N, C-alpha and C positions, 0 to 999 in steps of 0.2 A: 590663623594667619594663612594667607594664600601662598601658593607656590610662585617663586620669582620666575621671570622670563628665562633667565639663564638656566634655572633648574629644569625647565621644560625640555631642554635639549636631551635629557637622559632617557626619555621614554622610547621604547623599542617595540612593544607589543600592546594590543588593546587591553590585555589583562593588567598591564602596568598602570594604565590610566584609571582603572576601576579602584585602585587602592590609594588614589591621590585625592586629598581633601579639596584641593583647588578645582580639580576636574568635576567632582561631584557638586561643588558649590556652583560652578558655571552651568552645569546641566540643569540644576534645580533653580537657577536664576536667583541665587542668593548674593552673589558678589559681582558687581558691575565692573570692578577693576580687573578681576580674573577674566571677565568676558572679553575685554579688549586684548588681553595678553594671549588668550587661547586662540582667538580669531587670527591674530597676527602670526602666531606660531604655526597654526594650521595651514595658512595660505602660502607658507614658504615653499612647500613641496607637496605634490599630489599624494605621496605616500603617507604623509602626516594627516592629510585630510581624510584619506581612506581609513587610517587607523582610528581616528576619532569617530567616524561613521560606524565602524565595526564595534567600538566600545559602547556607543550609544545604543546600538541595536541589542547588544548583549545585556545591557542594563535594563532596557525596556522589556526584554523577555521575562524579567522577574516581576515587573509591576503589573500584576493581574488582580485587580480589585475584587473580581467575583470569587476568588479562591483565597482564603486565608491560610497561611502556612502555620503548621503546628509550632507552639512556642519552643519545644525542644529542638526542632530543626533550625529555627531562627537563632537559638543560642549557640548551636554548633557552628552555624554560618558566621555568627559574630566572632566567635573565638578564632575561626580560621582566618578571617580578615584581620583581626587585631594582631595575630601572630605574624601575618605577612607584612603589615606596615609597622610593627614594632612598638605598639602602645598597649596599655593595660586596660583602658576604658574607652567607651564611645566618645568621640570628640564632638558630639552633637551640640553640647552646650556652648562650645567655643565657636563653631562654624555657623550655627543657626540652623543646621539641618536637623530634622526630626529623626528620632531613633529608628523609626520604621524604614526611612530612606537609607540609612546606613545599613540596616539589616538587608535591604534589597540588594545593595552593593555587595554585602558579604555573601549573599546566596549565589552570586556569580561564581565564587570559588567552588561552591558545591556543584554547581552546574557544569563547570569546566572539568570536574573529575568524573562526570558521567559518561555514558556510552556515546553520546553525540551532542552536537550543538547545531541548532537550526537558526539561521539569521535571515531576516527579511530586509533587504536594502530598498527602502522606499523610494529614494530619489531616482534610482535607475530602473525601478519596476522589476528588479531581479530577486531571485531567491538563491541563497548560498547555503550549502550543506557542508558541514565540517566534521570530519571524524578525527578526534584528537589522537595523540601518541598512545600506542598500545591498545587501540580499540578498533572494532569493525562495526559498521552500521549498515542497515538495509532501509531503503526508502522508495516509495512509489512516486513516480513522476506524473505530471498532469495528464498524460495520455494513457496512463495505466501501465507504462513500462516500469521495470524495476531496476534499481541500481544498488549494488553492494559496494560500499566505499571502504577502502583499506585504511589502516592507521596513517596519521599525518597526511591526510589527503582532503581535498575539497572539490566540489563541483558547483557550478552556478548556471542558472538558466532563467529565461524570462518567466514571470508569473503567469502571463496570459498567452499561452500558445493558441494560435488561431487555426481553425479548421482549414485544411488544405495547405497551410504554410509549413515551412521547414521547422522541425523541432531541433533546436540547437542547444548543445551542452558544452561547457568548457571545463576541462579536467586539469587539476594540479595534483599530482601524486598517482594513485592507482585506483581503478574502479572496474567492476564487471557489470556489463549491461545486458539485460534481457529485454529486447526491444519489441514492443507490440506492433504487429502489422496493422496498418490502417486501410480501410476500404478505398480511400482516395490515393493510396500509395504515396503519401507525403514522406519526404526524406527525413531521416533522423541523422543529424550531423554532430559528431563529437570532435571538438577542436582541441588539439594539443599544440605544443610550441613548434614542433618540427613537421607535423602532418595533420591532416583532417581525415576522419573515418566517416564514410558515407554509407548508410544502410537503409533498407525499407523494413526489415523485420529479422532479427537474428540474436545470437548470444556471442559476446566477445569480451575480451579483457584488454584494458588500455593502461599502459604505464607512461606517465609523463613526469619524470623526475629529472633534476639537473644532471645526474650521473647515468641515467638509464631511460630509454624511451623505446617502447615496443607495443605490438598488438598481437594477440592470439585469438583466432576465430574458432569458436566452438561449434557453431551451427549457422547455417544460412550462407550469405555471401556479403562481402563488403568491398568497397573501393577505397584505397588509400591515395590521398592527394598530398604529395610532399610540398613543402613550402618553396622548393626549387623547381616545381613543375612536374616532378616525377609522378607517375601513376602506376599503381599495382592493384591487380584484381586478386582477392584472396578467396580460397576455398576452405571448407571445414578442416581443421587440424593445422592450418598454416600458422606459422609464427614469423613475424616480420619485425626486424630490429633496426633502429637507427644506429649506424656504426660511427657517427661523427661526421660523415660526408654524404651518405646516401642510405636509402632503405634497402634492406636485403633479407632474403629468407634464410631461416636457420632451422636445424633439427633440434627439437627439445621434447622432453616428456611433458605431456599436457598436465599430468597430475602435479608436477613440480611447480608449474606456473600458477595453477589455480588453488594450491593447497591453502593459501592464506584465507580463502573464503570459509574454510573449516577450522580456522584458528590454529593452523599448523604450518610448519615450514618443512619442505621436502628437499633434502640435500642429497645429491647423487654425485659424489666426487666434485663437490662445489669448492672452488678456491676460497681460502679464508678471507682474502681481500674482498670478495663479493659478499661473504657473510657479514663482515664488518659494515659494509655499506648498507645492507638490509637492516641490521640492528640500529644503526644510527638514524636511518630514514624513518623507521617505524616507532622508535622509542625516544628519539630526541636526546640521546646520550652520546658521549664521546668515548670511542673505543680505540685503544692504542695497541699495536702489535709490538711486543718487546724487541723483536728482531724482524726487520723488513722481509727477510727470506721466508718468514712464516706465511706471508701473503700468498705464496704459491702452494702451500700445504692444502690438502683437501679434506673435506668432511662429508660423511655419508650417514643418512638416518632421517627419520621423521621425528620432529621435535615440536613441543608445544609453543604456540605463538600468542597466547592470551595473557602471559605474565612474564615479565623480563627475568625475574628471579628464577622461575622454573626453566626458562630457556637457557640461562647461563649454567644452571645445575646440570641440565641435560648435556650441554657441551662438555662440561667437566667430567661427566660420567663416561664419555667416550675414551678417557684416559690418553687422548692424543694431545690435549692442551691443558694448561693450568690457567684458570680464570680467576683473576684477583680483583676485588673491588675495594677501593680505598678513597676516602674523601670525595665521593661522588664520581670517581673515575673508574673505568674498567680497563684492565690490562690483560692481554692474552700472551702467554709464554709457552715455550716448549716445556713438556712435562719433566719434572725432576726425577731422575732415576734413583 
């Protein structure tokens, strides 16, 4: 049975579509009624259309006929998908989909648990790299430049950079770039919501998150162009932050800014409210302070950042906070004496 149009309203993420029988039927062209419903739903807003494109790309990344997946891996993928959608057996007999196609959709869940997701957006000629919650990935760009992408972050760029043309990258989240110098001195431009970073060859870190936006230059030189027309020249060691109104330089410890590349967090009298933001951004969980005044309490130390459980245990070990996990929620309290 296909999904009704009213039920289509509930989808929020590409992964949600991959566990829906109607979406898979539509993709594999098994259900013409579903086809009209999906197109009508998709055309209502650009966000929905993009969500469907992303889901299709994720699905197609598993359909590689030259390489057969081991049966044991397919069985694990099937079990993961069945658990997610709440059924005990493959619905292929009901939907007309072959079992291997459902297995392909199931393997999406295995893929999403890995260290990175690479998507090719064919319609726009762009490539999108996504690093999921709790993971860090390293990728080489078409010109030989290297980018390290922090958790819960994505970058996108054109697939076919042309000789002598600008090399443009769009960042959502956080990424560290080691830009290769080109003989023709073509510019490398990183676009963020509040500013653009323009370089010819250098190493720098960019944060472009809703609650935080900054750039730290490690080597070389860059020019920042604010969306309001402001321009700043940066030298090695400079840290520039968007304060909500303008770009301004700040003094920071470089090690604390770049610690995430080594899967650690470097706290130096860091307010707990900032720590909460970091955990929520990088792990996709909700963290609550039992008392708002705890937000001004500080924490110091170098802590692991490749596993949420280990990070929370390290915070608990400072004995300055009690960290309580219950029903998928995390609460931070003042320690009981």
